[in-house]
N, C-alpha and C positions, 0 to 999 in steps of 0.2 A: 471515260469508259468504266464499266462496272467490273468488279473482280470476277463475277460469274462469266462475263463475256470474254475475258482475257486469260483465264487461268490455264497455265501449262506447267508441266514438270520437266526439269532439265537434268541431264547428266553432266556435271561440271568437273573438270580436272584442275588440280592445283598447278599453277604456273610459277608463282614466286611466293616466298615467305620472308617477311621482315618483321623485326620487333620495333614498334613505334614508341613504346614505353615499357617499364618493367612489368606491366600487367596487360598491355595491349599487343597482340600479335596480328599483323596484317597478312591475310592470305588472299592472293589474287587468283581467281579462277578463270579458266578459258576452255578452249577445245570445241570441237564440232558439235558436241552435245548442247552447247549454249546458244546455238543458232536460233534466232527468233526471240531471244530474251529482250524485253522492253521495259525500260525504266518508267516509273510514273512521273519522274522529274521533280519529285518532292523529297526534301532532304532527310526525312525520317522514315522513308519507306522501309518495310520489313518483309522478310520471307522466312520460310522454314528450311533448315538444313537437316538433311538425313545422312547420317554416317553409316559405314558398314558395321556389321556385327563383329565381335572379336574373332579374329582368325579369317575374316573374309576381306576381299578387296573391292567388292561392289556393294553399294547400298540397295536395299529393297525400295524401289520407287513407288510411291502411292499412285493409285489411279485417280483420274478426274471423272466424277459422276455428276451429271447435271450442272456442270460449270464449277464444281467445288471439289476440294480434295476429299477423297474417301479415306478417312483416317483408319478405317477398319482393314485397309489393304496394306498397311505397313506397320512396323513396330514403333509404337509411340515412345518407347524408352530410348530410341535412337534418334529422336527428332527434337530439335530445339528451334526457337525463334531468334533471329538476329536482324539488326538493321544493316542496310547497305551503305558502305562508306563511299563508294564511287562506282560509276559505270562508264566504261570507255567503249562506245558502240563501234568505233572504227577498228579497234583492236579485238573486239568481241570479248571483253574482259569485265568481270565483276569483282570488286574488292570488298572484303568484309574484315572488320577489326574484331577479333575474338578476345574477350576478357578472360584472362587465365585465372579463373577461380581455383580455390584449393581442391574442389571436387566437381564432378560432372562428367558425363559420358562424352559430350562434344568438346569440353575443355581438354579431356584426356587425349582425344583425337587431335586437337589443334596443337598440343604440345609437341607432337612428333610428326606432324604433317610435313610432307615433302613433295616436290614436283612429281606429277604423275598420279598422285593419290586422287581418289574419286569420291564425290559426294553427290547427293541429289539436292536440288533446290527448286522452288516454285516461283511463279510470277509474284512480283512484289505488290504490296498494298501500303498506302500512306495514311497517316493520322493528322499531321500538322495541317490545319485548315484555318488560316487567319481570315478576319472579315475583309471585305472589299475596302480599298482605300487605306490600307495599313500604313501608319506613320511611325509606330514604335512597337517594340516587342521586348519581353523579358523571358530569358531562357535560363533554366536551372537544370542541372544534371549531376549525377555522381559518375564514377568511373565507367559504369556500364552504359550510361546515356551519353557519354562524351563523344563517341564517334558520330552519332546522329546530330548532336549539337554542333559539332565542328562543320558538318556538311550543311546544316541549316544556315549557318553563318555564311558559308561560301556561296550559297544560292540566294541570300537575302538581296532584294532589289536595292539599288543605290537610292539613298535618301531616307531609308528606314533606319531609325535609331535602335540599336540593340544594347540592352543591359544584360550581362551574363554573370551567372554565379555557378562555379563548378567545384565540387567536392571530390578530391582525390586522396588516396592514402597518405601521400606526403609529396614534397616538392619535386621529387624525381619523376613523378607520374604526370607532370604537366607536359602538354604538347602545344606546338604553335597553333594559334587560331587566326582566322582571317582578320585583317586589320579593320579598324574603324569602330570596333565594339568596346564598350566599357566593361572590362572583365575583372571579376574578383575570384581569386582562388582560395579555397578552404582546404585544410589538411585534416583528415580524419574520416569518420563514418565508414561507409563501404563494408559494413559487417564486422569491422575490427573494433571500432569505438562508436559512441553515440553520434548520430548525424546532426549537423547544425544547419542543414539546408532550410528547414522551416524557420528557424530563428533568423537566418539571413534574409529570407524573403519578407518576413514580418517587419524587419527594420529597414527595408528598402523603400525609399520614397517613390511613390508611383507617379509617373509623368502626368501632368495635367493637360487636358485638351488632346485633340487628335484621335486617331483610331488605334487602339492597342490590342495586344494579344499576349497571353502568358502560356508558355509551354514548359512542362516539367517532366523529367524522366528519371527513374531511379528505383530503389528497393521498395517493393509494394507496400509493406506495412509502414515504412518511414513516410510515405506520401499521404497517408490518411489524414493527418493533421493539415497538410498543405491543401488538400482538396476541400476540407471543411472551411479553411480560411478564405479561399478564393470564392467558394459558392455562397457561404453564409455571412461571414464577417465583412467581406468586400462586396457581396451581392452581385457578383459577375454572372452574366448570362452564359449558358453553355457554349455559345458561339465565341466567347471572349477568352476561353482558356482550354487547355488540354493537359491532363495529368495522366501519365502512362506508367504503370508498374512494369519495369523491365526485368526484374528478377526478384526472387524471394530468398532471404537469408535462411540457411539451413533448409534448402528446398526439398531435399529427399525426406527429411523428418516431417516437414509441413505436408508434403504430398501423402506420406503414410498416414498421418493423422486425418487428412481429408478423406482418404479412401476408407478409413475406419468408421466414418459417419454412416448412420443407417441410410438405407435406400431412400426413404421418404424425405429425409433432410437434404440429401444430395439432389433429389429431383426438384425440391422446392427452390434450391439455389439455382439450378439450371433454368428453371422456369422463369426466373426473373429476367433473363436475357432474351426470352422469347416474347416478352410483352412489347407493346407499342408505346410504352411510356418514354419520357425524355431520358436520354442516355445518362445524363448527369444524375438524375434521380435514381436510376437503376444502380449506378456505381456506388452511390451513397448508401442505399439500402443493402447492397451486397457487402460492402465494407462493414456496416453495422452488424449484419448477421454473422460475419466471420469473427468479429470481435466477441460477440456473445457466445460463440462456439469455442472461443479460446484459440482462434486461428488468425 
């Protein structure tokens, strides 16, 4: 089903709050306002969370126009994107693991969230899309991508071999992962020190034979070298990998610099995504343009 055909906006109430690791807080949402929520069934599905403004108890829920969110009908400063950690249709609950970054409006909300608090969320969309007949996969993520990676492992069909590399701030941030995967944990990165995800991927022997897929999620600028490695050095087709920027280090500073670009430059960047070119080509050119602009 397409996003346009299924898009809805829900009023969700906090049911439970637990800390999964020093940096991951799991918030379980439920309530009558979540009636009709449908999961895509894909482990890295994501949605938008809309939190209330300071001093308010209710978020401003965006409208749906022509099957899509009308971003002009809500405050974008109070909206962020998160992956879904779990969906329990029988209980009518949706779980999301929030990374407790040092800054951020939704991070600030998550730090003090309590049962009864309200947010808005929309219908989820997924990105993980392996080829038919998958026999092996390589999954890489930092702390922000870890919740999606963990769910992808849980939903991986029996018989598919999984090679996993996760970079967390230190050993205390490790969480249990579904059995059967070959897992390597790295300590560092995540905005505090240089990331070693690209180095780890480059040194990883790739399985021979079978049908494979590589999925990577992490800090946007850290992933640029990984995307080039997969596309150009390994020569993978766009259907053989997915690289997703989940967050940007010093995001507010980056956003201010982006907004300071002249209108023509920003229009030209936006126009890249409106073309019918291959998505991998668009991502590569977009990254190249951002680097040229110092972003």
